[in-house]
C-alpha positions, 0 to 999 in steps of 0.5 A, a space after each residue: 086273572 082279572 084285577 082291580 084298579 084304584 085311582 088315587 088323586 093328588 092330596 098334597 103338593 110342593 112346588 119349586 124345591 120346597 116340600 109342604 107337609 099336607 094332611 092326607 084324607 083316606 079314600 074308599 076304594 072304587 074304580 073311578 077317580 076320587 075328588 080329594 078333600 080340601 088341601 090346606 096351606 097350599 101356596 105358590 101353585 101358579 098365577 091362575 086360580 087353579 085348585 088342587 081339587 081340580 086335578 081329580 078331573 081330566 077336563 081340558 082337551 086340545 087347546 082349551 084353556 080354563 085356568 080355574 080347572 088346572 094348576 100352573 107349575 112354575 120352575 123358579 131358578 134352580 134344577 131339578 124343579 120339583 113338584 111333589 104330590 102325595 097319594 094315599 092307599 085306602 085304609 078300609 081293607 080293600 087293598 094290602 100294600 103287598 098286593 100292589 102289582 102295578 103302579 101307573 101315573 096318569 096325567 094331563 099336561 100342557 105348555 105354552 112355549 116350546 117343546 118341554 120334557 117332564 119326568 115323573 118319579 115315585 119315591 122308594 121308601 126302602 132305598 130312600 131314592 126316587 125312581 123314574 116312571 116310564 119315559 120322559 114326557 115330551 109336550 108340544 106347546 099349546 096342546 093338552 097331552 095325556 100321559 100314562 106311565 107304568 113303573 118298571 121296577 125289578 122288586 116288590 112294589 110295596 117299597 113305594 108305599 109307606 108302611 105307616 102312612 100308606 102314602 105314595 109320593 110322586 114327583 114331577 121334574 122339569 128339564 129346564 128352569 125356563 119351563 112352565 107347564 099346566 097340570 090338568 089331571 094327576 092320579 096314581 092307578 094301583 092295580 091289584 088282584 081281584 079277590 079269588 073265590 075260595 077253592 072248591 072240591 068236587 062232591 061238596 055242596 055249594 058254599 062248602 069250600 076248602 076253608 074261607 077265602 081269607 085263609 092263609 092257604 088261599 092267599 096270594 104271596 107273589 108280592 110279599 117280601 123275601 124272608 131274611 134267611 131265604 138264600 140259606 134256606 134254598 141252599 139247605 134244600 138244594 140250589 141245583 135240585 129240581 122240583 119233583 111231582 110226588 104224584 102220578 097217573 099210576 097211583 102215587 100221591 095222596 088221594 081223598 074221599 068225599 062222603 055224606 057221613 052216613 057211614 063212619 068209623 068212631 075213632 077214640 083217643 086210645 086208637 091213636 098213637 098220638 092220642 093227646 094231640 089227636 081229634 076223636 070222632 066219627 071219621 066218614 070212611 069205610 074199608 073201601 076208602 082210598 088210602 095213600 099207597 105206602 109212605 105215611 098211609 094217609 086217609 083224607 075224607 071230606 064230609 059233604 053233610 057237615 062241611 068238615 075235613 077228616 084226616 088220618 096219618 098211618 091209618 091201619 085196618 084189619 081187612 074189615 074196618 079201620 082199627 088205629 092210626 098214628 094221629 087224626 085231625 078234624 077241620 071245620 072247612 068254614 073256619 080259620 081255626 088252627 090246631 093248638 100250638 104244639 099239636 101235630 095233625 095228619 101232617 108233621 107241621 100240624 097243617 091240613 093236607 087236602 088244601 095243599 094238594 095239586 088236583 087234576 080238576 083244578 089243573 084242567 080248569 087252568 088255575 090253582 088258587 091256593 098254595 101247594 104242600 111240599 116236603 124236604 129232608 132238611 127241616 129245622 126242629 121249629 115251626 112258624 105260622 101257619 104251622 103248629 108243630 115240628 118234627 126232626 127230619 135231619 141231624 142239623 135240626 137246630 141249624 138256623 140256616 135250615 128252614 122250619 116247618 111252615 116256611 113258605 117258598 115261591 117261584 121267583 117272578 124273574 123265572 120265565 116259564 118256557 112256552 114249550 112246557 106242557 099245559 099241566 106243568 105251566 099251571 103248576 108253575 104259575 101257582 108256585 109263582 102266585 101262591 107258593 108252597 108250604 113246607 109241611 112234612 119230612 121227605 125228599 127235597 122240593 117234592 110237591 104233593 098231589 092227588 093220583 090221577 090217570 089224567 096226569 101227563 107223567 112224562 111232562 111233569 117229571 121231565 119239565 119240573 126237574 128243569 126248575 132248580 131250587 135256585 129259582 125259588 125264594 123263601 117268603 116272609 108272610 108274617 104281615 098276613 097273620 091276624 093272630 097266632 091261633 088262626 089261619 085268617 089273613 089280613 085283607 
């Protein structure tokens, strides 16, 4: 997957052991280094006339010496010598703090005497501690030395972005009080994923996608924090229970239909068992439309003429036409509007089903760019966003250690997908790392939903997915993505 890198130049500094409070300007996101605004109240930056603004450009090479274009760092009398710099993430919606995938420090240093050792650190706003970035930079006297240091951190990189100010704090440390260095360039490169286009569906016209790109189903969650009750939730669903594909090549799974709407069945409120929570309307299906084998009898249909999705639960027919259903829901695929809170859909969680299916066309293309739907047999009688409804699945329905409907899980970043696994398995597991899966219905624990397809490699999917136990998953806190309680829209 491609990524973007935003270079943030220094906007504040403190020399010796004194931390100065400098106001930080906001930057617009782009792919080049940005010149900082003037920095006020800066003192003790060296004997030269170097200006912090000069650190926006790396213009010193070799033995070049233009003092007006760099800042001199003078340790003073005690260790550790500190130069503290502040960077600020753009506040224009171009990058969410939880979307940070990599933090890189870039610098250009020179020393006049001896070989010197300097260390770069980033401040962890959660632990309140400094973390070293890469290895110590060793500089040979008289020559400008460029450095690019990547933070190696076994955690969520949003810990290094202040949630209020969006500031990133960088510290430069000298190994000796005798060391004096010149700094020509300093920047933080923030790497985050590109915006991925919303998923498409074969048969739908261009521009009609499975919900907008900023829909919660289409949100990457690999950088979001772990939910507070994650360990308990995983234990409730089974730490040793392996994943299982609830779809195969012999017809099991939830199929879908694409229609132009010219033929339909007019479902009225009285045709639904749950009529007060169902949508009446022209469902673009015929008696030959594909239906889920057994199970919940789902019928899913996307209308290519109006870009709407129509979903039925427990659909029944008399051999000639469809006559009734447990419930029905109609979704405008161009909208992020949710079901009214408390309403079911064709799914127990009140969610759409089709956007969460593993589909062969996506797997064959090499990537699933959305969350998957999964089931469990222990679900609390509660729901959290993006769900709108709950259902009793187990006797311990009030236990807070049991996950609610709508809870999202992801495969841990530490899990290494074996090279020996089949390509289909790898694509599914990668999606579970990046987009995760949403608890949507009662059923067997850790069962992932998908469409039936003759192209599935059943042996590989079943045998390899079952090798991934529940203990390799964690529940995700995606509350920071929510814009409002009645919308699937996510923050940028």
